C-alpha positions in Angstrom: -16.4 -0.2 5.1 -13.8 1.3 7.4 -14.4 4.9 8.4 -11.7 7.5 7.4 -11.2 11.2 7.7 -13.0 11.5 4.4 -16.3 10.5 6.1 -18.2 13.6 7.3 -18.2 14.1 11.0 -21.5 13.2 12.7 -21.1 14.8 16.1 -19.9 18.4 16.4 -21.1 19.4 19.8 -20.1 22.6 21.5 -17.9 21.9 24.5 -19.2 22.5 28.0 -17.1 24.5 30.4 -17.2 21.6 32.9 -18.6 18.1 33.2 -18.4 15.1 35.5 -16.2 12.8 33.4 -14.3 13.2 30.1 -13.6 10.2 27.9 -10.8 10.5 25.4 -11.1 8.3 22.4 -14.1 7.3 20.2 -13.4 3.6 19.7 -15.6 0.9 21.1 -14.0 1.1 24.6 -14.4 4.9 24.8 -18.0 4.8 23.4 -19.1 2.0 25.8 -17.4 3.7 28.7 -19.3 7.0 28.0 -22.6 5.2 27.6 -22.4 3.3 30.9 -21.2 6.4 32.7 -24.2 8.3 31.4 -26.4 5.4 32.6 -24.8 5.8 36.0 -26.1 9.4 36.1 -22.9 11.2 35.2 -22.5 14.1 32.8 -20.2 12.8 30.1 -18.1 14.4 27.4 -16.6 12.1 24.7 -13.8 13.6 22.7 -12.4 12.1 19.5 -9.6 13.7 17.5 -10.9 12.2 14.2 -14.0 10.0 13.7 -15.9 7.7 15.9 -14.7 4.1 15.1 -12.2 5.6 12.6 -9.4 3.4 13.7 -9.1 -0.2 14.9 -12.6 -0.3 16.3 -14.0 0.0 12.8 -11.3 -2.1 11.0 -11.2 -5.3 13.0 -12.5 -8.8 12.0 -15.9 -8.2 13.7 -15.6 -11.3 15.9 -17.3 -11.3 19.3 -15.6 -14.3 20.8 -15.3 -15.9 24.2 -13.3 -18.8 22.7 -9.5 -18.7 23.4 -9.6 -15.7 25.7 -7.1 -15.2 28.5 -8.7 -16.7 31.6 -8.8 -13.3 33.3 -10.6 -11.8 30.3 -13.1 -14.6 29.9 -15.6 -13.5 32.7 -15.6 -10.0 31.2 -16.2 -11.4 27.7 -19.1 -13.6 28.9 -20.7 -10.4 30.2 -19.9 -8.5 27.0 -21.8 -11.2 25.0 -24.9 -10.5 27.0 -24.4 -6.7 26.7 -24.0 -6.9 22.9 -27.4 -8.6 22.6 -29.0 -5.9 24.8 -27.4 -3.0 22.9 -28.3 -4.4 19.5 -31.9 -4.2 20.5 -31.5 -0.5 21.3 -29.8 0.7 18.1 -31.6 2.3 15.2 -29.7 0.3 12.6 -28.9 -3.4 12.0 -25.3 -3.9 13.2 -25.2 -7.4 11.8 -25.1 -9.1 15.1 -25.4 -12.9 14.6 -24.7 -15.9 16.7 -22.7 -18.1 14.3 -19.9 -19.4 16.5 -16.1 -19.3 16.3 -14.0 -22.2 15.1 -10.3 -22.7 15.4 -9.0 -25.3 12.9 -6.2 -27.7 13.9 -4.0 -29.2 11.3 -2.2 -31.6 13.7 -2.8 -33.6 16.8 -0.3 -31.4 18.6 -2.3 -28.3 17.8 -5.6 -30.0 18.8 -4.0 -30.9 22.1 -3.2 -27.3 22.7 -6.8 -26.4 22.0 -7.9 -29.1 24.4 -5.8 -27.5 27.2 -8.0 -24.4 27.0 -11.2 -26.3 27.6 -11.0 -26.3 31.4 -11.3 -22.5 31.4 -14.4 -22.7 29.3 -16.0 -25.4 31.5 -15.2 -23.4 34.7 -17.3 -20.5 33.4 -20.1 -22.5 31.7 -19.0 -21.6 28.1 -20.2 -24.1 25.5 -16.8 -24.6 23.9 -16.1 -28.2 22.6 -13.5 -30.1 20.7 -14.5 -31.4 17.3 -13.3 -34.5 15.5 -12.0 -34.4 12.0 -15.4 -35.6 10.7 -17.3 -33.1 12.8 -15.1 -30.3 11.6 -15.7 -31.3 7.9 -19.4 -31.3 8.6 -19.4 -27.9 10.3 -17.3 -26.2 7.6 -18.0 -28.2 4.4 -15.9 -28.1 1.3 -12.5 -27.5 2.8 -9.5 -29.1 1.2 -6.8 -30.9 3.1 -7.2 -32.9 6.2 -7.8 -31.2 9.6 -7.2 -33.1 12.8 -10.2 -31.4 14.3 -11.2 -28.0 15.7 -12.2 -26.0 18.7 -15.7 -24.6 18.5 -17.8 -22.2 20.6 -21.4 -22.1 19.2 -22.5 -19.1 21.3 -19.8 -16.8 19.9 -21.1 -14.0 17.7 -20.1 -11.6 14.9 -21.1 -8.0 13.9 -20.1 -5.4 11.4 -17.7 -3.1 13.4 -18.0 0.0 11.2 -21.8 -0.1 11.7 -21.8 -1.3 15.3 -19.6 1.3 17.1 -21.2 4.4 15.5 -24.6 2.8 16.4 -23.5 2.5 20.0 -22.3 6.1 19.9 -25.8 7.1 18.7 -27.3 5.3 21.7 -25.0 7.3 23.9 -25.8 10.6 22.3 -29.5 9.9 22.5 -29.1 9.3 26.2 -27.2 12.5 26.8 -23.5 11.9 26.2 -22.0 15.0 24.6 -19.8 13.8 21.7 -17.3 15.9 19.8 -15.4 14.6 16.7 -12.6 16.5 15.2 -11.6 17.6 18.7 -8.2 16.5 19.9 -7.2 16.5 23.5 -3.8 18.1 23.7 -2.9 17.6 27.3 -4.5 16.9 30.7 -5.2 19.9 32.9 -3.3 19.2 36.2 -4.0 21.2 39.3 -2.5 20.5 42.8 -1.1 17.2 41.5 -4.3 15.7 40.2 -6.5 15.8 37.1 -8.7 18.8 36.8 -9.8 18.4 33.2 -8.3 18.6 29.7 -7.1 21.1 27.3 -8.4 20.5 23.8 -7.8 22.2 20.5 -11.1 24.0 21.1 -10.3 25.1 24.7 -10.3 23.9 28.2 -12.9 21.7 29.9 -13.0 21.0 33.6 -13.7 17.6 35.0 -12.4 15.7 38.1 -12.2 12.4 36.2 -10.7 11.6 32.8 -10.8 8.1 31.1 -8.1 7.6 28.5 -9.2 5.1 25.8 -6.9 6.2 23.1 -6.0 2.9 21.5 -2.8 3.1 19.6 -2.2 6.7 20.7 -2.4 6.1 24.5 1.3 5.6 25.1 2.2 8.8 23.2 -0.4 10.8 25.1 0.8 9.5 28.4 4.5 9.9 27.7 3.9 13.7 27.4 2.8 13.5 31.1 5.8 11.3 32.1 3.7 8.1 32.4 5.3 5.2 30.5 3.6 2.1 29.3 5.2 -0.6 27.1 2.5 -0.4 24.4 3.2 -1.0 20.7 1.0 -0.9 17.6 1.1 -3.5 14.8 -0.4 -3.3 11.3 -2.9 -6.0 10.3 -4.3 -6.3 6.7 -7.9 -7.3 6.0 -9.9 -7.8 2.8 -13.5 -8.5 1.8 -14.6 -10.6 -1.0 -17.4 -10.4 -3.6 -20.5 -12.4 -2.6 -20.0 -16.1 -2.2 -21.9 -19.1 -0.8 -22.0 -19.3 2.9 -19.9 -22.2 4.2 -19.8 -21.1 7.9 -22.0 -18.6 9.6 -19.3 -17.5 12.1 -15.6 -16.9 12.3 -13.1 -19.6 11.3 -9.3 -19.5 11.6 -6.1 -21.5 11.3 -2.6 -20.2 11.4 -2.7 -19.3 7.7 -6.0 -17.6 7.2 -9.1 -16.3 9.1 -12.4 -15.6 7.6 -16.0 -14.8 8.6 -19.2 -14.4 6.6 -20.4 -10.8 6.2 -23.8 -9.2 6.1 -23.2 -8.3 2.4 -22.7 -11.9 1.4 -19.0 -11.9 1.1 -16.2 -12.8 3.5 -13.8 -10.8 5.5 -10.3 -12.4 5.2 -7.2 -11.9 7.3 -3.9 -13.7 7.9 -4.3 -16.1 10.8 -1.3 -15.0 12.9 0.6 -12.4 11.0 1.1 -8.7 11.6 3.8 -6.0 11.0 5.6 -3.8 13.5 7.0 -0.4 12.4 10.2 0.1 14.3 10.5 3.4 16.3 11.7 4.7 19.6 9.0 3.0 21.6 9.7 -0.4 19.9 13.2 -0.3 21.2 12.3 0.9 24.7 9.6 -1.7 25.1 11.6 -4.6 23.6 12.7 -6.2 26.9 9.0 -6.5 28.0 8.1 -8.1 24.7 10.8 -10.8 24.6 8.4 -13.5 26.0 5.9 -12.8 23.3 8.6 -12.9 20.6 9.9 -16.2 21.8 6.4 -17.7 21.8 5.7 -16.6 18.2 9.1 -15.7 16.6 7.7 -15.7 13.0 4.3 -14.0 13.6 5.7 -10.4 13.3 7.4 -8.8 10.3 9.6 -5.8 11.3 9.6 -2.7 9.1 12.2 0.1 9.5 10.0 3.1 9.9 6.3 4.0 10.3 4.6 6.5 8.0 4.9 10.1 8.9 2.7 11.1 11.9 2.1 7.6 13.2 2.4 7.2 17.0 5.9 5.7 16.9 7.2 7.3 13.8 10.7 8.5 14.1 9.7 12.1 13.6 6.6 12.2 15.7 6.9 14.7 18.6 7.2 13.2 22.1 6.7 16.5 23.8 4.3 19.4 23.2 2.5 22.0 25.3 -1.2 22.9 25.8 -1.0 25.9 23.5 0.4 24.2 20.5 -1.0 21.7 18.0 0.3 18.2 18.9 0.5 14.9 17.0 -3.2 14.2 17.4 -4.2 17.1 15.2 -1.5 16.3 12.6 -3.0 12.9 11.9 -6.8 12.6 12.6 -7.3 9.0 11.6 -4.7 6.2 11.4 -5.5 4.8 8.0 -2.6 2.5 7.1 -2.3 1.1 3.6 -3.0 -2.6 3.2 -0.1 -4.9 2.5 -0.4 -5.8 -1.2 1.5 -9.1 -0.8 -0.8 -10.1 2.0 -3.8 -9.4 -0.1 -2.6 -11.7 -2.8 -1.8 -14.4 -0.3 -5.2 -14.1 1.3 -7.0 -14.6 -2.0 -4.8 -17.5 -2.8 -5.2 -19.2 0.6 -8.9 -18.9 0.7 -9.3 -20.2 -2.9 -7.1 -23.2 -2.0 -9.0 -23.9 1.2 -12.3 -24.0 -0.7 -11.5 -25.4 -4.2 -15.2 -25.7 -5.1 -15.9 -22.1 -4.4 -16.9 -20.0 -7.4 -14.4 -17.5 -8.8 -14.3 -14.3 -6.6 -12.5 -11.0 -6.3 -11.4 -8.9 -3.3 -13.9 -6.1 -3.3 -12.2 -4.0 -0.6 -9.0 -3.9 1.3 -7.8 -2.0 4.4 -5.5 -2.2 7.4 -5.6 -1.2 11.0 -3.1 -0.5 13.8 -3.6 -2.9 16.7 -2.5 -1.6 20.1 -0.8 -4.4 22.0 0.8 -5.1 25.3 3.7 -7.5 26.2 1.4 -10.1 27.9 -1.4 -9.6 25.3 -4.0 -8.3 27.9 -5.0 -4.7 28.4 -4.3 -2.1 31.0 -7.5 -1.2 32.9 -6.6 0.8 36.0 -6.3 4.1 37.8 -3.1 5.9 37.1 -1.5 6.4 40.5 0.9 9.1 39.3 -2.1 11.2 38.0 -5.0 10.9 40.4 -8.3 11.3 38.5 -7.0 9.6 35.4 -8.2 6.1 34.4 -6.6 4.1 31.6 -8.3 1.5 29.3 -5.9 0.5 26.5 -3.8 -2.2 24.9 -6.8 -4.5 24.0 -4.3 -6.4 21.9 -6.5 -7.1 18.9 -9.5 -8.4 20.8 -11.1 -5.2 22.0 -14.1 -5.1 19.7 -15.9 -8.1 21.2 -15.1 -7.3 24.8 -15.8 -3.5 24.3 -19.1 -3.3 26.2 -17.7 -5.4 29.1 -14.6 -3.3 29.5 -16.6 -0.1 29.0 -18.8 -1.0 31.9 -15.8 -1.8 34.1 -14.1 1.6 33.2 -17.4 3.4 34.0 -17.4 1.6 37.4 -13.8 2.7 38.1 -14.7 6.3 37.2 -17.7 6.3 39.5 -16.0 4.5 42.4 -18.3 1.5 42.3 -17.2 -2.2 42.4 -16.2 -3.3 38.9 -17.6 -6.8 39.4 -14.4 -8.5 38.2 -10.9 -9.2 39.4 -8.7 -6.7 37.6 -5.3 -7.7 39.1 -4.0 -9.0 35.8 -4.9 -5.7 34.1 -3.1 -3.4 36.6 -0.5 -0.9 35.2 2.0 -1.7 38.0 2.7 -5.2 36.5 5.2 -3.5 34.2 7.2 -2.0 37.1 6.9 -4.5 40.0 8.9 -7.3 38.5 5.9 -9.3 37.3 6.9 -11.8 34.6 5.5 -11.0 31.2 3.4 -14.1 30.6 1.1 -14.1 27.5 -0.9 -16.8 29.4 -2.9 -19.7 28.0 -4.9 -17.6 25.6 -5.3 -18.9 22.0 
């Protein structure tokens, strides 16, 4: 189940006085970045204000999907699929990695045509995505009520249990020499002569010429204190797990009403297919112009709430400025652990039962929510920060960071070591928000 502040900290290393690279953030992006930096021969310190995988990296659906990716993400994701298989063999625990496929259900011919329009991207990269007929869909996912026009299916896509997987990756990193410190918030960057010289943490200063920020939902707040502004918002998504049920599909399945995947414990993880909630705050209003294209494309996919809980990154009362010698917002709230939406939980149970009328009676065994860091064009920022030489940013994974985590971690490690990243990162540059680039969510599904 999702990790919270109530879970005991696993890594409490003493901080070195200096190191080669500091990674801020213990989610899947930060952990993978640290691991691949260490494998590149660098001394690495990974700092996490709360718990490894305590936030969205341990709360997501557990999908590892190539299907429906933005075309610029797809090559990175194909590589990530291979990396997941390698890493799963190196862990000391079963992370639940299974190849079960991902299936998007189409309720109309119009929706099926939209799915079909994505197929050229899959074909261009040799991904085994295909369009299924109504009969093939019913055969692949038996027992569904109602008629589906067909589906989009990628058999090579995978799943894993995120709250097991990311700590297991951190264990690999620690075993190979990454120094990991939980309960250790970075307050500010240490800047000398106009460039990064390290960080100041709640436990003291650590020198390093390179810092990678993989702070998820907290990245914008951290950067704002250094006068770097990114239009990043965070939305709440509710998830539930069921008591054990028969397996009707071995991978992830979704339509616009509900998404589900089979779990290692015999139940299902359930989530709303295209629904999330935005807590309004200062950043929401500042970033609104950049998000207009996304809002027009999906005007009913977001519910707006007047205020975030106290201490959240964009809560009205959260400090936007603080100094190195005072406790900042990262120490005030160690783990973002939002409450699940009770109405959504009732709807999830009702929708899943209606979709499978022959399914035995079941209950929701657990429920949780996570805060998804999202960008206006629904792709991340993976880039050097020109205003702060020595700082590299990997954030805004927009709800699909878990699966792509090893691939993006490897790219960020390459940026930090000055080696070729192996991918075209133009679409992920930070300057797109300032140079007049149109905010286009692209053809992703």
